[in-house]
C-alpha positions, 0 to 999 in steps of 0.5 A: 356795758358802759365804758364809764365808771364812777367812784362812790363819791362821784355817784353820791354827788349826782344823786344829791344834785351837786355839781361836779368838776372835772380834773385832768390827770396827766398833771399827776402822771406826767406834769409834776414829779413825786411827791408834788403830784400827790400834794397837788392832788390833795389840795385840788380835792380839797379846794373843789369840795371846800367850794361846794362841788365834788372833784371828778378826776378823769382817767382810764384803767382796766377798759374803762374811763374813770371818773373820781379817784380813791386814795389808792388810785391816786397813789397808782396815778402818781407812781410813774406807771401811767400812759399819757392819754390824749382824746385821740388815744382814749379808745386805744387806751380802753381796748388795751386796758391801759392805766392813763392819765388824761391831758386836757383834750381827753378830759374836755371830751369826757367832760362834755360827754358826761355833761360835766360843765367845769374842768380845772387844770393848770395851764393849757397846751398851745403853740410851741415856739420854734418847733411849731408843735401844736397841742391837741388841747386847742382843737378839743377846746374848739368843739367841747362846749364846757368851761375850762378853768386855767392859768392861760397857756403853759409858760413853755409856749408862745402865748401870742401864737397860742391866743391867735390859734384860739381866736382862730378856733372860736374859743372864748377867753375870759380873764378872771380879775385881770386884763392881761394873759395869765401865763402859767407860772408867770402872773401875766404877760403883756397880752390884753384880754378883751373880756373880764370877770371879777366874780364867779357869778359873772362866769356862770352868767356867761356860761349860761348864755353859751349854753343858750346860744348853743355855742359849740366851743369852750369858755377858757377862764384864765385865772392868774397864778397867786402873786406870792408864788408867781415867778418874774416873766424875765426869769421864766423866759430865760429859763424856757430858752435854755430848756428849748435848746436842751429839748431839740429833737424831742417831739410829741407827747414827750415835749411838754413833760420834758420842758416842764421838768427842765423849767423846774431844774432851771428855777431851782423848784420854784416853778413847782411851787407856783404850779402847786399854788395855781392848781389849788387856785384854779380848782377853788375857782372852778368849784365856785363857778360849779357851785353857782351853776 
């Protein structure tokens, strides 16, 4: 019996040879509170479809890795009862029948396993300041030859250390419409990017070249948060410092959700608005790239 189960919409897209865009679900189960998580789900689905592709949420339930989600499924994922599932947790989650929202590391592995080229998310994980905690996302990006559309590392991270680790792991970084690193809810920080694309067709060309070369790592496309929603870098930096102090002793899977919740509190909800905007923008770009493939 296959451990993968697809919705009718995903099956129909495959039959029609329409490209899929994989979407990680920990952003719904752990990254955003209600009702923001449900709003994000609706916005991302609509954005992917408007761009000409089909959204394929990646999650676990009842012994299967699920691709695609109905409205009822999304209600369950956003209700607060799902586990956070990284790539290393997938076999255990399936064996236990766990309802789980997947991180980038798990969704990237599934996307590659199921031959889905493009994955959309908000911000990728990375190296946390002070603690040195490193997200499993980075290692998985080094061995999953897919295309990940994001707004750079999450703003709770050390951007320079994260970029250095990605370079060490051989992960390609491409700025979309920018020469500097997008930093999640901050539009960009003072870290130059070596490579840039200004059109989804250019990204698709790089994807094809990566396939032809047989490069076994991901291409990370960094798409800035929309300017009208982005937060000032100094505001976010000071909020993150306070949040990091408040989160002393929190480690592992609990650290990122704790810091993101604190950031929302410290910015009086502005980081939630920015997160919603960048998620929709990334889903749109991912759909456009997929459509060109």
